[in-house]
VOTISE-289912 format. One record per residue (C-alpha): residue number from 1; x, y, z. Coordinates in Angstrom, 3 decimals. Layout:
N
NODE   vexlo          x          y          z
NODE     NUM          X          Y          Z
...
END
This chain:
462
NODE   vexlo          x          y          z
NODE       1      0.000      0.000      0.000
NODE       2      1.227      3.504     -0.817
NODE       3      2.736      5.645      1.944
NODE       4      0.352      8.575      1.235
NODE       5     -2.557      6.284      2.089
NODE       6     -0.878      5.206      5.297
NODE       7     -0.616      8.785      6.510
NODE       8     -4.107      9.923      5.506
NODE       9     -6.259     11.056      8.425
NODE      10     -8.915      8.660      9.696
NODE      11    -11.332     11.590      9.676
NODE      12    -10.204     13.188      6.378
NODE      13    -13.485     12.568      4.535
NODE      14    -15.142     15.549      6.225
NODE      15    -12.347     18.026      5.406
NODE      16    -11.424     19.864      2.217
NODE      17     -8.131     21.355      3.437
NODE      18     -5.018     19.680      4.762
NODE      19     -4.082     20.293      8.379
NODE      20     -1.733     23.226      8.878
NODE      21      1.803     21.838      9.217
NODE      22      2.489     23.568     12.520
NODE      23     -0.900     22.566     13.917
NODE      24     -0.138     18.976     12.951
NODE      25      3.051     19.018     15.028
NODE      26      1.502     21.083     17.833
NODE      27     -1.466     18.762     18.300
NODE      28      0.299     15.405     17.817
NODE      29      0.826     13.263     20.911
NODE      30      2.704     10.344     19.388
NODE      31      6.071     11.556     20.667
NODE      32      4.983     10.820     24.232
NODE      33      1.971      8.501     24.051
NODE      34      3.889      5.883     22.053
NODE      35      4.925      4.422     25.398
NODE      36      1.365      3.098     25.582
NODE      37      1.936      0.797     22.590
NODE      38      1.865     -2.472     24.598
NODE      39     -1.429     -1.597     26.233
NODE      40     -2.933     -0.362     22.979
NODE      41     -2.061     -3.628     21.269
NODE      42     -3.259     -5.714     24.221
NODE      43     -6.591     -3.888     24.294
NODE      44     -6.958     -4.090     20.511
NODE      45     -6.442     -7.852     20.507
NODE      46     -9.033     -8.260     23.263
NODE      47    -11.440     -5.998     21.370
NODE      48    -10.934     -7.996     18.170
NODE      49    -11.457    -11.275     20.023
NODE      50    -14.730     -9.906     21.383
NODE      51    -15.793     -8.760     17.900
NODE      52    -15.172    -12.284     16.641
NODE      53    -17.165    -13.766     19.541
NODE      54    -20.236    -11.665     18.694
NODE      55    -19.906    -12.296     14.947
NODE      56    -18.609     -8.906     13.793
NODE      57    -15.332    -10.498     12.649
NODE      58    -14.864    -13.971     11.243
NODE      59    -12.197    -16.283     12.622
NODE      60     -9.672    -15.631      9.878
NODE      61    -10.058    -11.871     10.228
NODE      62     -9.404    -12.074     13.974
NODE      63     -6.374    -14.298     13.454
NODE      64     -5.011    -11.901     10.874
NODE      65     -5.531     -8.921     13.185
NODE      66     -3.972    -10.689     16.165
NODE      67     -0.894    -11.781     14.215
NODE      68     -0.538     -8.361     12.616
NODE      69     -0.668     -6.597     15.988
NODE      70      1.821     -8.989     17.573
NODE      71      4.181     -8.472     14.625
NODE      72      3.891     -4.704     15.082
NODE      73      4.618     -5.104     18.796
NODE      74      7.737     -7.060     17.914
NODE      75      8.819     -4.379     15.439
NODE      76      8.365     -1.618     18.031
NODE      77     10.358     -3.525     20.631
NODE      78     13.156     -4.076     18.128
NODE      79     13.126     -0.386     17.139
NODE      80     11.928     -1.224     13.640
NODE      81      8.819      0.946     13.598
NODE      82      8.563      4.461     12.208
NODE      83      6.323      6.685     14.326
NODE      84      4.650      9.285     12.116
NODE      85      3.522     12.650     13.464
NODE      86      1.025     12.887     10.630
NODE      87     -0.876     10.009     12.257
NODE      88     -1.172     12.015     15.474
NODE      89     -1.004      9.347     18.170
NODE      90     -0.034      5.814     19.131
NODE      91     -3.463      4.455     18.220
NODE      92     -3.558      5.634     14.627
NODE      93      0.085      4.776     14.011
NODE      94     -0.538      1.176     14.996
NODE      95     -3.876      0.899     13.199
NODE      96     -2.473      2.423      9.997
NODE      97      0.467      0.033     10.010
NODE      98     -1.876     -2.890     10.679
NODE      99     -4.096     -1.928      7.740
NODE     100     -1.036     -1.531      5.535
NODE     101      0.007     -5.073      6.371
NODE     102     -3.246     -7.059      6.456
NODE     103     -5.604     -4.956      4.354
NODE     104     -9.358     -4.589      4.896
NODE     105     -9.411     -6.641      8.104
NODE     106     -7.296     -3.956      9.736
NODE     107     -9.954     -1.365      8.967
NODE     108    -12.555     -3.501     10.737
NODE     109    -10.676     -3.419     14.043
NODE     110    -12.131     -0.038     15.011
NODE     111    -15.703     -1.333     14.830
NODE     112    -17.568     -0.532     18.031
NODE     113    -14.909      1.690     19.591
NODE     114    -13.469      5.216     19.369
NODE     115    -10.100      6.673     20.167
NODE     116    -11.871      8.217     23.161
NODE     117    -12.569      4.917     24.917
NODE     118     -9.410      3.408     23.435
NODE     119     -7.043      5.880     25.096
NODE     120     -8.926      5.760     28.400
NODE     121     -8.543      1.979     28.378
NODE     122     -4.849      2.137     27.486
NODE     123     -4.222      4.610     30.300
NODE     124     -5.945      2.389     32.826
NODE     125     -3.988     -0.676     31.705
NODE     126     -0.752      1.305     31.901
NODE     127     -1.512      2.837     35.279
NODE     128     -2.671     -0.456     36.771
NODE     129      0.676     -2.038     35.929
NODE     130      2.692      0.951     37.129
NODE     131      0.830      1.036     40.440
NODE     132      1.887     -2.576     40.945
NODE     133      5.518     -1.657     40.193
NODE     134      5.414      1.288     42.602
NODE     135      3.849     -0.860     45.329
NODE     136      6.689     -3.349     44.892
NODE     137      9.199     -0.496     45.232
NODE     138      7.427      0.750     48.369
NODE     139      7.611     -2.724     49.898
NODE     140     11.317     -2.915     49.158
NODE     141     11.984      0.388     50.917
NODE     142      9.751     -0.606     53.842
NODE     143     11.750     -3.824     54.319
NODE     144     14.981     -1.831     54.181
NODE     145     13.726      0.451     56.950
NODE     146     12.665     -2.528     59.051
NODE     147     16.140     -4.016     58.749
NODE     148     17.704     -0.753     59.919
NODE     149     15.147     -0.403     62.733
NODE     150     15.893     -3.901     63.988
NODE     151     19.621     -3.281     63.964
NODE     152     19.266      0.082     65.726
NODE     153     16.458     -0.753     68.162
NODE     154     18.526      0.467     71.128
NODE     155     20.441      3.311     69.479
NODE     156     19.463      6.580     71.185
NODE     157     19.229      9.976     69.524
NODE     158     17.358     13.163     70.402
NODE     159     13.807     13.444     69.208
NODE     160     12.851     16.930     68.036
NODE     161      9.853     19.199     67.902
NODE     162     10.289     22.580     66.209
NODE     163     13.802     21.231     65.444
NODE     164     14.569     21.705     69.144
NODE     165     15.626     18.825     71.375
NODE     166     12.467     17.349     72.907
NODE     167     12.819     13.807     74.258
NODE     168     15.192     10.905     73.605
NODE     169     13.996      8.260     71.162
NODE     170     15.565      5.225     69.558
NODE     171     16.777      5.314     65.985
NODE     172     14.813      2.137     65.346
NODE     173     11.648      3.898     66.458
NODE     174     12.473      6.797     64.154
NODE     175     12.859      4.446     61.156
NODE     176      9.524      2.858     61.998
NODE     177      7.875      6.271     61.703
NODE     178      8.907      6.433     58.063
NODE     179      7.805      2.839     57.595
NODE     180      4.316      3.766     58.817
NODE     181      4.074      6.611     56.319
NODE     182      5.073      4.318     53.466
NODE     183      2.569      1.743     54.685
NODE     184     -0.231      4.291     54.304
NODE     185      1.128      5.236     50.879
NODE     186      0.912      1.575     49.878
NODE     187     -2.662      1.328     51.132
NODE     188     -3.675      4.495     49.269
NODE     189     -2.319      3.086     46.008
NODE     190     -4.174     -0.175     46.557
NODE     191     -7.384      1.739     47.044
NODE     192     -6.672      3.846     43.966
NODE     193     -5.967      0.715     41.906
NODE     194     -9.487     -0.578     42.505
NODE     195    -10.920      2.495     40.804
NODE     196     -8.336      2.344     38.022
NODE     197     -9.249     -1.260     37.238
NODE     198    -12.564     -0.492     35.535
NODE     199    -12.823     -0.762     31.747
NODE     200    -14.035      2.108     29.512
NODE     201    -13.738      0.159     26.235
NODE     202    -17.093     -0.057     24.490
NODE     203    -18.161      3.418     25.569
NODE     204    -17.040      4.418     22.062
NODE     205    -17.015      8.156     21.354
NODE     206    -19.445      9.087     24.130
NODE     207    -22.781      7.277     23.782
NODE     208    -21.832      3.639     23.413
NODE     209    -22.290      1.748     20.150
NODE     210    -25.152      0.197     18.202
NODE     211    -23.140     -2.986     17.598
NODE     212    -23.921     -6.021     19.789
NODE     213    -20.663     -5.889     21.741
NODE     214    -19.935     -7.882     24.903
NODE     215    -18.168     -5.517     27.280
NODE     216    -18.122     -7.968     30.161
NODE     217    -16.192    -10.431     28.001
NODE     218    -13.658     -7.789     26.948
NODE     219    -13.218     -6.712     30.571
NODE     220    -12.567    -10.314     31.557
NODE     221     -9.979    -10.724     28.795
NODE     222     -8.119     -7.608     29.970
NODE     223     -8.286     -8.423     33.682
NODE     224    -10.579     -5.544     34.601
NODE     225    -12.936     -5.994     37.546
NODE     226    -15.849     -4.716     35.480
NODE     227    -16.833     -2.336     32.693
NODE     228    -17.772      1.287     33.337
NODE     229    -21.461      2.014     33.943
NODE     230    -21.810      5.267     31.987
NODE     231    -20.351      5.914     28.544
NODE     232    -20.180      9.715     28.931
NODE     233    -18.243      9.455     32.182
NODE     234    -16.047      6.637     30.884
NODE     235    -14.442      8.647     28.099
NODE     236    -14.315     12.098     29.649
NODE     237    -13.042     11.910     33.219
NODE     238     -9.461     11.491     34.325
NODE     239    -10.119     11.430     38.047
NODE     240     -8.350      8.070     38.265
NODE     241     -5.169      9.735     36.988
NODE     242     -5.605     12.661     39.376
NODE     243     -6.197     10.296     42.286
NODE     244     -3.013      8.411     41.459
NODE     245     -0.941     11.590     41.179
NODE     246     -2.417     12.778     44.476
NODE     247     -1.242      9.549     46.108
NODE     248      2.111      9.950     44.372
NODE     249      2.423     13.506     45.699
NODE     250      2.011     12.159     49.231
NODE     251      4.698      9.540     48.597
NODE     252      7.043     12.269     47.398
NODE     253      6.118     14.472     50.361
NODE     254      7.140     11.682     52.706
NODE     255     10.371     11.083     50.812
NODE     256     11.040     14.822     50.821
NODE     257     10.656     15.024     54.595
NODE     258     12.879     11.969     54.939
NODE     259     15.407     13.615     52.615
NODE     260     15.406     16.752     54.760
NODE     261     16.355     14.709     57.814
NODE     262     19.122     12.879     55.971
NODE     263     20.492     16.214     54.765
NODE     264     20.452     17.659     58.277
NODE     265     21.825     14.515     59.899
NODE     266     24.738     14.301     57.455
NODE     267     25.793     17.909     58.137
NODE     268     28.775     18.690     60.372
NODE     269     26.406     20.377     62.810
NODE     270     24.465     17.141     63.446
NODE     271     26.945     14.469     62.302
NODE     272     24.456     11.662     63.006
NODE     273     24.989      9.746     59.760
NODE     274     27.278      9.497     56.777
NODE     275     25.884      8.706     53.344
NODE     276     27.877      6.457     51.058
NODE     277     30.127      8.158     48.512
NODE     278     28.053      6.457     45.821
NODE     279     25.130      8.735     46.653
NODE     280     27.004     12.002     47.130
NODE     281     29.039     14.438     45.032
NODE     282     31.792     16.939     45.709
NODE     283     32.407     20.577     44.958
NODE     284     34.294     21.911     41.959
NODE     285     35.973     24.529     44.143
NODE     286     35.814     23.316     47.780
NODE     287     37.756     20.054     48.111
NODE     288     36.417     19.215     51.581
NODE     289     32.769     19.059     50.494
NODE     290     30.637     15.908     50.411
NODE     291     27.192     16.936     49.292
NODE     292     24.038     14.833     49.923
NODE     293     22.874     15.317     46.359
NODE     294     20.499     12.359     46.149
NODE     295     18.309     13.402     49.108
NODE     296     18.414     16.967     47.820
NODE     297     17.350     15.844     44.352
NODE     298     14.475     13.750     45.696
NODE     299     13.386     16.730     47.798
NODE     300     13.467     18.866     44.659
NODE     301     11.611     16.347     42.505
NODE     302      8.686     16.547     44.904
NODE     303      7.891     19.876     43.264
NODE     304      7.529     18.176     39.878
NODE     305      4.887     15.796     41.163
NODE     306      3.026     18.526     43.036
NODE     307      3.078     20.552     39.818
NODE     308      1.746     17.595     37.835
NODE     309     -1.150     17.264     40.265
NODE     310     -2.099     20.924     39.914
NODE     311     -1.728     20.687     36.132
NODE     312     -4.197     17.797     35.881
NODE     313     -6.681     19.358     38.273
NODE     314     -6.581     22.494     36.143
NODE     315     -6.958     20.552     32.879
NODE     316    -10.123     18.891     34.177
NODE     317    -11.709     21.728     36.119
NODE     318    -13.834     23.332     33.354
NODE     319    -14.441     20.568     30.826
NODE     320    -18.024     19.897     29.789
NODE     321    -19.061     16.339     28.991
NODE     322    -17.837     14.407     27.151
NODE     323    -14.320     14.042     25.704
NODE     324    -12.298     17.161     24.881
NODE     325     -8.859     17.562     23.353
NODE     326     -7.681     19.036     26.662
NODE     327     -7.384     15.465     27.908
NODE     328     -4.390     14.910     25.672
NODE     329     -2.549     16.883     28.369
NODE     330     -3.064     14.090     30.897
NODE     331     -0.264     11.828     29.695
NODE     332      2.924     13.814     30.128
NODE     333      2.181     14.709     33.794
NODE     334      1.196     11.099     34.452
NODE     335      4.271      9.611     32.780
NODE     336      6.556     12.074     34.534
NODE     337      4.975     11.302     37.904
NODE     338      5.354      7.555     37.451
NODE     339      9.003      7.899     36.415
NODE     340      9.789     10.304     39.254
NODE     341      8.204      8.208     42.004
NODE     342      9.723      4.948     40.781
NODE     343     13.169      6.482     40.489
NODE     344     12.971      8.151     43.913
NODE     345     11.881      4.954     45.648
NODE     346     14.575      2.946     43.919
NODE     347     17.392      5.313     44.841
NODE     348     16.209      5.483     48.449
NODE     349     16.070      1.701     48.753
NODE     350     19.585      1.490     47.301
NODE     351     20.973      4.278     49.492
NODE     352     19.578      3.501     52.942
NODE     353     21.377      0.173     53.582
NODE     354     24.736      1.845     52.869
NODE     355     24.167      4.652     55.399
NODE     356     26.598      4.747     58.326
NODE     357     24.977      5.395     61.720
NODE     358     27.134      7.477     64.103
NODE     359     25.786      6.216     67.421
NODE     360     28.238      8.103     69.640
NODE     361     27.381     11.459     68.091
NODE     362     23.659     10.715     68.437
NODE     363     24.098      9.840     72.103
NODE     364     26.100     12.990     72.837
NODE     365     23.410     15.093     71.153
NODE     366     20.675     13.366     73.158
NODE     367     22.435     14.476     76.376
NODE     368     22.014     18.086     75.311
NODE     369     18.901     20.217     75.558
NODE     370     17.493     18.683     78.785
NODE     371     15.815     15.883     76.828
NODE     372     14.739     14.047     80.009
NODE     373     12.887     17.052     81.480
NODE     374      9.519     15.460     80.750
NODE     375     10.672     12.317     82.547
NODE     376     11.371     14.378     85.671
NODE     377      7.914     15.937     85.450
NODE     378      6.328     12.483     85.066
NODE     379      8.358     11.301     88.051
NODE     380      6.948     14.097     90.192
NODE     381      3.398     13.336     89.064
NODE     382      3.858      9.714     90.130
NODE     383      4.886     11.082     93.535
NODE     384      1.651     13.012     93.953
NODE     385      2.507     16.381     92.385
NODE     386     -0.083     17.874     90.010
NODE     387      1.221     17.929     86.456
NODE     388      1.068     21.715     86.063
NODE     389      2.989     22.138     89.305
NODE     390      5.472     19.494     88.202
NODE     391      5.885     21.325     84.893
NODE     392      6.785     24.553     86.737
NODE     393      9.192     22.760     89.072
NODE     394     11.078     21.172     86.201
NODE     395     11.135     24.482     84.337
NODE     396     12.940     26.048     87.286
NODE     397     15.373     23.120     87.407
NODE     398     16.111     23.587     83.697
NODE     399     16.692     27.307     84.260
NODE     400     19.153     26.417     87.027
NODE     401     20.856     23.954     84.673
NODE     402     21.243     26.569     81.964
NODE     403     22.801     29.016     84.416
NODE     404     25.218     26.387     85.734
NODE     405     25.755     24.508     82.445
NODE     406     24.490     21.237     83.919
NODE     407     22.079     18.714     82.479
NODE     408     19.418     17.355     84.831
NODE     409     21.163     13.983     84.986
NODE     410     24.408     15.707     86.018
NODE     411     22.882     17.512     88.997
NODE     412     23.342     16.127     92.493
NODE     413     20.395     14.927     94.522
NODE     414     20.744     17.981     96.753
NODE     415     20.601     20.296     93.766
NODE     416     17.429     18.635     92.484
NODE     417     15.765     18.564     95.883
NODE     418     15.958     22.353     96.157
NODE     419     13.144     22.398     93.614
NODE     420     10.984     19.672     95.235
NODE     421     11.198     17.588     98.388
NODE     422      9.431     14.772     96.517
NODE     423     12.606     13.986     94.575
NODE     424     14.463     10.945     95.895
NODE     425     17.455      8.845     94.921
NODE     426     15.351      6.828     92.466
NODE     427     15.044      9.933     90.280
NODE     428     18.266      9.065     88.470
NODE     429     16.629      5.938     87.031
NODE     430     14.400      8.166     84.930
NODE     431     16.926     10.897     84.160
NODE     432     19.205      8.572     82.176
NODE     433     18.608      8.366     78.437
NODE     434     18.241      4.593     78.468
NODE     435     15.798      4.831     81.360
NODE     436     13.804      7.457     79.520
NODE     437     13.332      5.431     76.335
NODE     438     12.734      2.192     78.266
NODE     439      9.931      3.880     80.196
NODE     440      7.925      4.405     76.982
NODE     441      7.035      0.722     77.022
NODE     442      3.593      0.692     75.451
NODE     443      2.089      0.158     72.003
NODE     444      3.613      2.782     69.697
NODE     445      6.264      3.809     72.232
NODE     446      9.985      4.191     71.652
NODE     447     11.134      1.508     74.138
NODE     448     13.415     -1.056     72.455
NODE     449     11.024     -3.848     73.427
NODE     450      8.152     -2.065     71.698
NODE     451     10.301     -1.302     68.657
NODE     452     11.110     -4.982     68.204
NODE     453      7.472     -5.948     68.688
NODE     454      6.418     -3.366     66.080
NODE     455      8.989     -4.757     63.643
NODE     456      7.564     -8.278     64.056
NODE     457      4.045     -6.998     63.356
NODE     458      5.250     -5.045     60.332
NODE     459      7.102     -8.014     58.869
NODE     460      3.998    -10.164     59.308
NODE     461      1.933     -7.523     57.538
NODE     462      4.429     -7.309     54.675
END
């Protein structure tokens, strides 16, 4: 078949003028939506099989279509396929090449469908698979954090509020906090996947089709839970993409917060950790520098995903039913989000096991800032002092410590008793860092025993 027939528009019969050359390039999506080729071919084969089942294709036509599409898939994967801008998108490029190869049967493939329901189906197939990949990456990072938490269940560092020393915690407990965030991210994606896994194919352009199609059969072939209930909604909404990117933005927000801590902890001022050289870079002018570039980059990439979310919300916000060309703008933000989240999770899972924990520096820092002040207040409450009174007593003791450059644990019994006669020799059991963390021995607490119990529950859940 002649090349000029291959590149003719599928809708050219209505038009008397050729498309403006710049408009053709400006409106084409094939340069980015070609990554949907596998899903487009998979959905087309299922659609053709359904057409054969209901008698709209004969057996030989279906076999010809199936073989032709699989051959095209092989060509694409071996980089032996010319993508043509004139054919606008992935769908028409594949269909035109199929028709070129197998003739009239290729033209029958589009019976009972439109590019509107076709692209919505391809996107759902693509996103369903990518959600599974991202969930696998989340699990990998969660397991990495559990391994670190188990190893560092008794390592003490200062816990912060307002970036000021608050109370001592264990490093294992701190890692479990990030694990919990990722666990919720995983659950959100699973919930999102259920809404993604609904099939639009058969909705056609907007109103369904007059052909006797079997949508339930096609949905079964493609592994969808069911077909969409309303043809107008099926082709026009992209809330499933927006929901995914919203979940992705939360994943990146968590990784960004985690990155911020790694950046702070690896600084000379904190000196809690050292990142492997493999995940850092130096300075072109300052030879002493070791920059935490990977956490910084992940922190920066969070802005991309947040931007993608706003972009898609804005694309959808004023569209009337049903499909509009605006929806072509859904793919690049989606693809970029998927790539960004997968890459960020992968680099984190690779980086974290190589991180060096500086336990001595953490312990020294935990001794600063009167981190056991709350323990002294709790001690007084257990000895009959009202909490507000205990709070004031400890505040005065801290003030005394600041003036004399002494931590609470370094004060003598006599010094402490000047603030309350209820303080006895057993007070030093709660003023030590190990005593402080061990005292938080309840579900969700930082005590090493609770950390290990939480790890066991998490591993069982995973």
